[in-house]
N, C-alpha and C positions, 0 to 999 in steps of 0.2 A: 503493499500498501503507499506509505512513503518516497519508495523512488519513482510510483507513478506523479505523484504529487512534484519532488525534484526533475524528474521529464520536464513536465509540464514548464514549470520555472524556466528550464535550460532551453526551454525548444523559445521561448518564450523570448530570452536575453540573445538569443540569436537570431530572432527575428530583427532583435532592434540593429544588431551589430552587421545585417546582412544591410539595412538600409542609412546605415551611418555609412559605413565604404560604398556601397551604389548609387548614393548622395557625393563622395570626394571624386568615385568616376566611376566609369563601367566595371566590371565585377563578372567571373563567367566563377562556375563551379569550382572546376580541381585549383587553382587561386584561391579560389577563397578555404577553398577545404583546408588546404594547408594555412593560413589566417589564426583560421578556429583553432587547428591545432599548437600553433606559437602561443596560444592563449590559456591551454589547456584541453579544448572539447574535443573529445573525439566522436565523430558522428560519422555514418554511412552515409555514401551517397544514394542512396536508396533510402535516408532522412531526410540528406539535403536538400534535393532536384524536386523535390515536392512543396519543401518552406519557398521556395524560387520559382515554382510552377503557380503556389496558390496566391503567393505576394503577386502575381503579374497579373492571376484572374480576378481579383478582388482589388486590382487598380491601383494599386501604391509602386508598383516596379513595369518598367518596361523594358523590351529586347532587341534585340538590333544582332541578327545571324553577319559574323564573319568569313570569308573564307579563308582558315588559317593551316596553310601548307597540305593543301586538297583537300582539309575539313572544315565541313560548319559549326565553329565555336557561339554560344547563345552570349554576350556579353548583356547584363541587363545593367539599367541604370533607375535610380530614383525621377516617378514622377511627383507635380502638383499634390497630391492627396501623398504620397506617402514620405515626401517633405511636411507637409503641416502635421503628422502621426506623428515622426520623427521628433518633430518642434516641441508634439503635446506629453508624448511619452517623456522624454530627457527631463520635463519639469514635475512630473512625477516620480519619475526614480532620483532625483534629487532630493525633492523634499521627503520620500521615503530613507534616503542612504542619510541622512541627517536627521533626521526621527532615530534611527538605526543607531547609526554613531554616535552620534550629537553630543 
């Protein structure tokens, strides 16, 4: 039971992390997986790619396909909706952080 809640928290953190990096520059799955590993998150592509697809489907990300060495790679960027969601979430994160660690 505890693991399910922790997983939900981490998936929420990862979604925010995706939006943050997609705001800075277009990102793609394999590169972003390495970024998550750098922060100690180890998730499968079977978990990561559905997060990208869901955020796109819900209008938080947009995608551009590029041919890289003969292969199509999808680069994700944040949309205006994603930018607003990230900005609103950052305020809530700071408020929670200040309360928990203040």
